[in-house]
C-alpha positions in Angstrom: 189.2 150.1 113.2 191.8 151.5 111.0 191.4 154.9 109.3 192.1 155.5 105.6 194.2 158.6 105.0 193.3 160.1 101.7 195.0 162.9 99.8 192.8 165.9 100.4 191.9 168.6 97.8 194.6 171.2 98.4 193.2 173.8 96.1 190.5 174.4 93.5 192.9 173.8 90.6 194.9 170.9 92.2 194.0 167.6 90.6 197.2 165.7 91.6 200.2 166.0 93.9 203.6 164.4 94.3 204.1 162.6 97.6 207.7 163.8 98.2 208.7 162.3 101.6 207.1 160.4 104.5 207.7 162.1 107.8 206.4 159.2 109.8 207.3 155.6 109.3 205.3 152.4 109.6 205.0 151.5 113.3 205.4 155.0 114.6 202.8 156.7 116.8 200.9 159.5 115.1 198.9 162.3 116.7 195.9 164.0 114.9 197.2 167.2 113.3 200.9 166.0 113.3 202.7 166.2 109.9 202.5 162.8 108.2 204.2 163.4 104.8 205.4 166.2 102.5 203.6 166.8 99.2 204.2 169.0 96.2 201.5 170.8 94.2 202.1 172.8 91.1 202.6 175.9 93.4 204.2 174.8 96.6 205.5 172.1 98.9 203.4 171.5 102.0 203.1 169.1 104.9 200.0 166.9 105.1 198.7 166.5 108.6 197.3 163.3 110.1 193.5 163.1 110.3 193.6 160.5 113.1 195.5 159.4 116.2 197.1 156.0 116.4 199.9 154.0 114.8 200.9 154.4 111.1 200.0 150.9 109.9 200.8 151.1 106.2 202.1 153.5 103.7 200.2 152.8 100.4 202.1 155.3 98.2 205.8 155.4 97.7 207.9 158.6 97.9 208.2 160.6 94.7 204.9 159.3 93.3 202.4 161.5 91.6 198.8 160.7 92.8 195.4 162.2 92.2 193.4 163.9 94.9 191.3 161.4 96.9 193.8 158.6 96.7 194.3 156.5 99.9 197.9 157.1 100.9 198.1 155.4 104.3 196.2 153.6 107.1 196.3 154.6 110.8 195.0 152.5 113.6 196.0 150.2 116.4 198.9 147.7 116.0 197.8 144.3 114.8 194.7 145.6 113.1 193.7 144.1 109.7 194.1 146.6 106.9 193.4 146.2 103.2 196.1 144.8 101.0 
């Protein structure tokens, strides 16, 4: 079953972030804790670590897009799994 990767709350005053760059591409293997993408808050740039192990099945958010905390940004699972459109 695929895992939704959501933008976590990165600080008490952070309501949104900009997804700057994907560090993993669709089809690549991902380990739990491995950097998945780079995001920018109002104070700093940081790498967002994967919450699951598997294959990056889908990037939901494009680079350089501002998104609110809690937004689904990607899906990780096994190749061939069904994922939401």
